[in-house]
N, C-alpha and C positions, 0 to 999 in steps of 0.2 A: 275206765269204767268197770265196775265189778261184773263178774260173770255169774248170773243168777241161775243158770241151768243146774238142776239138781238141788237147789235150795228151796226152802218152803217158808211160806208166809201165811199166818192165820189172821183173819180180819173179822172183828165183830161189827155189828151194825152194817153188814155188807149188802143189804138188800136194796140200797139206794144211796144217792148222794156221795158223800166223801168216801164211804167204804167201797162202794161200787167203782168209783173213779180210781181209787188207789189200787184195787184189785186189777183193774185193766192195765194200769201202769206197770205193775210187776209181771203180769202174765205175758205182756208184750216182750219183756226181756227174758222170757224163758223160765221164770220162777214157777214153782208149784204153789198153788194158792188154795186155801180152804176158806170158803165163804160161810160165815156164820150169822144167823139172824133168826127171828121167830117166823118170818113169812117164807115158808118153803116154796110157794109158787113163784115169788119174786126171785128167790135164789136160783131156782131152776131156769128161769128166763135168762138171767145173767150168765149162768153157766153155759147155756146154749149159745148165747151171743159171743162169748169169749173163746169158744172152741176153735176159732179160726187162728188163734195164736199158738205159739210153740209150747207154752207152759201148760201143765195139767191143772184142771180145776175140779175140786171136790166141794160138795156142799154138806152142811151139818146144821140142822135146825137146832137152835140154841137160845135159851133164855138166860141172859147174863146175870139175872138176879138169883139164879140157882147155882150154888157152889158145885153141886154134883154135875150139873150139865156143863159147867166150864171145865171141870176135871175131865169129863168125857170128851169134850171138844179137843183138848190138847192131846189126850191119848189117841183119839181118832187120827189126828194129824201125824202123830208119831207112827202109828200103825200103817198109815198110807204112804208116808214119805220119809220114814226113818228118823226124822228130827224136826224140830221147830227152830228155824233161824230167826224169824221175826214174829212177834205178836203185836198187833195193832189193836189196842183197846179203844175202839171207836164208837161203840154203841152209846147213845145218849138221848135224853128227852129234854124239851124246853117248853113246857106249858107255863109260860109266864103268867103271873097273877098278882094282884095287889093283896097284901096280907090281910087286910080288913075283910076280904071276901072269903076267907077261910077255906081255900081249896086244899084241905089237909090231905085228902087222898092223893092229889097230884104232888104235893110236897113229898109224901112217902114214896111215890113212884120215882121221883127224881133222885132221892137219896138211895133207893135200891139200885137203880140203873147207873147213875152217874158216879156214885161212890162205891157201893158194894160190888158193882160189876167190874170196876177197875181192880179192886182188891182180890176178887175171886180169880180174875185173869192172871194177876201176878202170882197168887198162891199156886195156881195150876201149873204155870210154866217155869217158874223160877228154879225149882230143884233140878229140872231137866237141863236148863241152861247153865246152871252152876256146875253141874256134873260134867258137862261138856266144856266148860270154861269158855263159852262163846254164846252170842245171841244178842238180840236187841228187842227191848220192850218199849213201845210207844203208846201214848195215851192222848186222846183228844180232850184238851181242856177248852178254853175259849178266851177271847179278850175279856169276856165277862168274868173270868177268874182274876182279872187285874183291876177292874173297875166296876162299881155297882151302878145299875140303872134302875129307874122306877119300874116296879113290877118284877124285878129280877132278884129280890133278896134271897130267895131259896135257891134259884138256879145259879146265881153267881156264887153262893155259898158252896154248892156242890162242885162247881168248876174250880174254885179256889182250893177246895179240899183235894181234888184230883192233882192239882199242881204240887201241893205240899206232900202228898203221898209219893209222888214220883221223885221229888227232891230228896225225901227221906230215904227212898229206895236207892237212889244214886249214891248217897253217902255210905250206905251200909255195904254196897257191893263194889265200892271204888277200887278195891285191890284185885278184883276179878277182871276178866275180859268181856263181861256182860255190860252192854251199854243201855242207856235210857234216854228217851226224848219226849218232851211234852210239846204237843202241837196246839197252839192257841190261835184259832181262826177269828177273824173279824166277821163282818156280814158276808154270808155265803148263800147262794141260791140253793136251798135244800128244802126238805119236807118239815123241818123243825117247827116252823111257824104254824103248820097245819094242826099241831097238837094243842093250840091255845083255845081254851073254852071260856075264859074270863071276858065277858062282854066289855068291861071297862078297858081292858087291854086292847081288844080289837078296835075300839073307838080311838084309843091313843095312836094305834098304828095307822088307822085310816086318816088321822089328822096330820100324818106326815112325820112320824117320829124318826123314820129312816130316810126322809126326803133328802135328795141330793147325793145319796150314796150309791155308787154303782157296785152291785153285789159281785163278789168273786164267783167263779165257777168251781164246782167240786174238784175238777181236775187240777186247779191251782193248788189245792191242799194236797192232792195226791203227789204233785211234784215236790212239795216241801217234805213229805214223808220220804220220798225216793232220794232226795238230796241227803237227808239225815243219815240214812242207812248206808249210803255209798261213800261215806267218809272213810279215810284210812283207819285201821283198827285202833290206833293210838289217839284218835280224835273222837270226842264224845260231844255231840251237839245237844246240849241239855234242854234247850227250849227254842222253839221258833214261833214268833208272832207273825202271822200273815194276815194282812188286812187290805181292803181297797185303798188306793192312793188317796181318795177323797173322803176317807173315814178319819175323823179327828182322833 
């Protein structure tokens, strides 16, 4: 197992769910972790909770839709910990809606967070990793990036885009020691469903759209991230799909 003492991990969308769980997984192993999200109060709560472990925890309020704030985040991590070994582009939104209901503002938000946020993260950290000729960039896509569901046209489109961006990045940097991984979760117990405002979608979900599926815990995805980055340097796990056993 890799020794994470002295190594640093930057996680966006770290104020809850998958980001929080992944941060805990790494800090338990002694890694230095930068938690990034918009909700500073939540980041501070998580920082306090994780102080019991050996890794150091820093927080940085960050809006991933701002290229400058993403550049500032990576520079902050370098200033604090000298380097960035892992960037986990995890921030995401899922306000599902039927296209006939014209939730255009929500479409824009998903494009900004789920696609531009990934691009800005890559842009900020890639020169640093290529200069060091090591590092690992991970991005949260979704099983929705593999198959389209009703009300998910835009969300699925953004998650498919995230997969393609990561695949293209992998091909471009294949001759370096910088690795890439796309994490595609199935149904996970997170706050994502809380962002839905479309009443038609809420009714669909109440009628049992996900009935019979036992949701994964966020920690299950954190384990997948930890698995990917702990492979030998010559092994690049390009994508992991993690879903409940009873999700078709």
